[in-house]
Each structure stands twice: as structure tokens, then as C-alpha cells.
C-alpha positions as CSV (number, residue, x, y, z in Angstrom):
1,X,37.3,-77.9,47.6
2,X,36.2,-77.3,51.2
3,X,39.2,-75.0,51.7
4,X,38.2,-73.0,48.6
5,X,34.6,-72.5,49.8
6,X,35.8,-71.3,53.2
7,X,38.3,-69.0,51.7
8,X,35.7,-67.5,49.4
9,X,33.2,-67.1,52.3
10,X,35.8,-65.3,54.4
11,X,36.8,-63.1,51.4
12,X,33.2,-62.1,50.8
13,X,32.7,-61.2,54.5
14,X,35.9,-59.1,54.6
15,X,34.9,-57.3,51.4
16,X,31.4,-56.6,52.8
17,X,32.9,-55.2,56.0
18,X,35.4,-53.1,54.1
19,X,32.6,-51.7,51.8
20,X,30.4,-50.9,54.8
21,X,33.4,-49.3,56.6
22,X,34.2,-47.1,53.5
23,X,30.6,-46.1,53.2
24,X,30.4,-45.0,56.8
25,X,33.7,-43.2,56.5
26,X,32.4,-41.5,53.4
27,X,29.2,-40.5,55.2
28,X,31.2,-39.2,58.2
29,X,33.5,-37.2,56.0
30,X,30.5,-35.6,54.2
31,X,28.9,-34.6,57.5
32,X,32.1,-33.0,58.6
33,X,32.7,-31.2,55.3
34,X,29.1,-30.1,54.7
35,X,29.2,-26.7,53.0
36,X,27.6,-23.8,54.8
37,X,27.5,-25.6,58.2
38,X,29.6,-23.8,60.9
39,X,29.7,-24.4,64.6
40,X,28.4,-21.3,66.4
41,X,29.6,-20.3,69.8
42,X,27.3,-18.4,72.1
43,X,28.4,-14.8,72.6
44,X,29.8,-14.3,76.1
45,X,28.9,-10.8,77.4
46,X,30.8,-9.2,80.2
47,X,31.8,-5.8,81.6
48,X,35.1,-4.0,82.4
49,X,35.3,-0.7,84.2
50,X,37.5,2.4,84.0
51,X,37.7,4.5,87.2
52,X,37.5,8.2,86.4
53,X,38.8,9.3,89.9
54,X,42.5,8.6,89.6
55,X,43.5,9.6,86.0
56,X,46.4,11.5,84.8
57,X,47.0,14.2,82.3
58,X,46.4,13.7,78.6
59,X,49.7,15.5,77.9
60,X,53.4,15.1,78.3
61,X,55.1,17.3,80.9
62,X,56.4,19.6,78.1
63,X,52.9,19.9,76.6
64,X,51.5,20.7,80.1
65,X,54.0,23.5,80.6
66,X,53.1,25.0,77.2
67,X,49.4,24.7,77.9
68,X,49.8,26.4,81.3
69,X,51.8,29.2,79.7
70,X,49.0,29.8,77.2
71,X,46.4,29.6,79.9
72,X,44.8,26.4,78.5
73,X,43.3,23.8,80.7
74,X,45.0,20.4,80.9
75,X,42.7,17.5,79.9
76,X,42.3,14.4,82.0
77,X,43.1,11.0,80.4
78,X,41.9,7.7,81.8
79,X,43.2,4.4,80.3
80,X,40.2,2.5,78.9
81,X,39.8,-0.9,77.3
82,X,40.7,-2.2,73.9
83,X,43.1,0.7,73.2
84,X,40.5,3.4,74.0
85,X,41.1,6.2,76.4
86,X,38.5,8.4,78.2
87,X,39.4,12.1,77.8
88,X,37.9,14.9,79.8
89,X,38.5,18.3,78.3
90,X,37.6,21.5,80.2
91,X,36.1,24.8,79.1
92,X,35.0,27.9,81.0
93,X,32.0,26.1,82.6
94,X,31.8,22.5,81.3
95,X,33.6,19.2,81.0
96,X,33.6,17.5,77.7
97,X,33.8,13.7,77.8
98,X,35.0,11.7,74.8
99,X,36.5,8.3,73.9
100,X,39.6,8.3,71.8
101,X,41.5,5.6,70.0
102,X,44.0,6.7,67.3
103,X,42.0,9.0,65.0
104,X,38.7,7.7,66.3
105,X,36.8,10.2,68.6
106,X,33.4,9.4,70.1
107,X,31.8,12.3,72.0
108,X,30.0,11.5,75.2
109,X,28.7,15.0,75.8
110,X,29.1,17.8,78.3
111,X,28.9,17.7,82.0
112,X,29.5,20.1,84.9
113,X,33.1,21.2,85.7
114,X,32.7,19.3,89.0
115,X,31.4,16.2,87.2
116,X,30.1,13.4,89.4
117,X,30.8,10.3,87.3
118,X,33.1,7.8,89.0
119,X,33.3,5.1,86.3
120,X,32.7,4.2,82.7
121,X,31.4,0.6,82.1
122,X,32.6,-1.1,78.9
123,X,30.4,-3.9,77.4
124,X,32.5,-6.7,76.0
125,X,31.5,-9.5,73.6
126,X,33.9,-12.5,73.9
127,X,36.4,-10.1,75.6
128,X,36.3,-7.3,73.0
129,X,34.7,-3.9,73.7
130,X,31.7,-2.9,71.6
131,X,29.9,-0.3,73.7
132,X,30.1,1.9,76.8
133,X,27.7,2.8,79.6
134,X,28.1,6.1,81.4
135,X,26.0,7.9,83.9
136,X,25.1,11.4,82.8
137,X,23.4,14.3,84.6
138,X,21.0,17.0,83.4
139,X,21.3,20.4,85.0
140,X,19.0,23.4,85.6
141,X,21.6,25.6,83.9
142,X,21.7,29.4,83.9
143,X,22.3,32.2,81.4
144,X,26.0,31.6,81.4
145,X,26.2,27.8,81.4
146,X,23.9,25.0,80.6
147,X,25.7,22.6,82.9
148,X,25.5,24.8,86.0
149,X,23.0,24.7,88.8
150,X,21.0,21.9,90.4
151,X,20.9,18.4,89.0
152,X,17.4,17.9,87.5
153,X,17.8,14.4,86.0
154,X,20.1,11.4,85.8
155,X,20.4,8.7,83.1
156,X,22.6,6.0,81.7
157,X,24.0,6.6,78.2
158,X,24.6,3.5,76.1
159,X,26.9,4.3,73.2
160,X,28.4,1.9,70.6
161,X,32.0,1.9,69.6
162,X,33.4,1.8,66.1
163,X,31.3,-0.6,64.0
164,X,28.5,-0.5,66.5
165,X,27.5,3.2,66.1
166,X,23.8,2.1,65.8
167,X,23.9,1.5,69.5
168,X,22.7,4.8,71.0
169,X,20.3,4.4,73.9
170,X,19.4,6.2,77.1
171,X,18.0,4.7,80.3
172,X,16.4,7.1,82.8
173,X,17.6,6.2,86.3
174,X,14.5,7.4,88.2
175,X,11.6,5.1,87.8
176,X,13.6,2.3,86.0
177,X,14.1,-0.8,88.2
178,X,17.8,-1.8,88.0
179,X,18.8,0.8,85.4
180,X,22.3,-0.6,85.1
181,X,21.0,-4.1,84.1
182,X,18.6,-2.5,81.6
183,X,21.5,-0.5,80.0
184,X,23.5,-3.7,79.7
185,X,20.6,-5.5,78.1
186,X,20.1,-2.7,75.5
187,X,23.9,-2.8,74.7
188,X,23.8,-6.5,74.3
189,X,20.7,-6.5,72.1
190,X,22.4,-3.8,69.9
191,X,25.4,-6.0,69.5
192,X,23.2,-8.9,68.2
193,X,21.8,-6.6,65.5
194,X,25.2,-6.1,63.9
């Protein structure tokens, strides 16, 4: 009889432990599988740069020869980030800056023929580009060309890429402490609004 009571006591203890273990496993499983709960990673912002000083042509050699024969200017093409290229097209008195990726074309505006920009800064979120920052100049201009003459102002253009077109800011360089940092902050805040 004593053997039976001991066996029954051990069985009850084991069943109790098993039930508690199953309950805790069930609770743990429900925590892991709770609907609507996702782990969020903090967005990591960074910058990459495209130098505008050592870029090639935006055409093949054959296209260049045909353009020269027609008297057309040959654009400058600088390899960008995320499949984008920075193109600089020339007219009689201005340089037209744009970003291109496939059929996508984002105008960055007109500057002087002897443009002074050295780089384009790309803002990245977790390694993917979402905006650019480019220094732009304002000119006194003349009757023949708005981008001629003395430089009268300088600012940083903050422009969103595809899907982030709502990012469209300008930071005046003169009078803004650390304008590059301010431009980055505006780009990053715009990203968060998407």
C-alpha cells in the first residue's frame, strides 16, 4: 500500500509540473505569435557622395560623334547611387542638372555654364537612397541669361527621390549655422513622414 501512495504522489507531482510547463509554453507561444506586434528597427541614416568633377559623357562614342556633327553639346554623366545618374545638359548659357534612373527624371534646376558644384550628397535610410542634397547658386543674371553674372546667393536644395517627392526643402547657406547638417535633418524628417 505504501508503494501505491508513493507512486500516486509522484504521478500527481509529475502531472502538475507537466501542466505548468504546458501552460508556460502556451503563454510563451502566444506572446511570440501575438497579432499586430512587430519588431521595429530604428532607421539608420547615412550619406554617400557623387563627385561631379571627374565624370564622363552621357553618350556612346558614336552618339558623341553624331552630336558634334549636329553642333549639339555632349552631356556630362556622373554615376550616382541606387541606379541613379546625375546628368548635366548644356544650353547656350546654362547647365541643366537632373537625376535619371530608367524613365525617371528629376530636375535639379539650372546653373551657370561654369557651374561650381563639386558633389551631390545622397541621403540613405538603411542603405537605400531617398533624397539628395545639392548646393545651388543664384546669379545676378543679365538680359541674355538668368544664370550669368555675379553670384548673389547660395543654398542647399533637398529633393526627394521617387516615392519621397514630398521632400522639397531649401536651406540658405548664409546665416544658417551648419547648413549641411540642417539639410540632412530636413531630409531625414521628410523620410519619417512617408
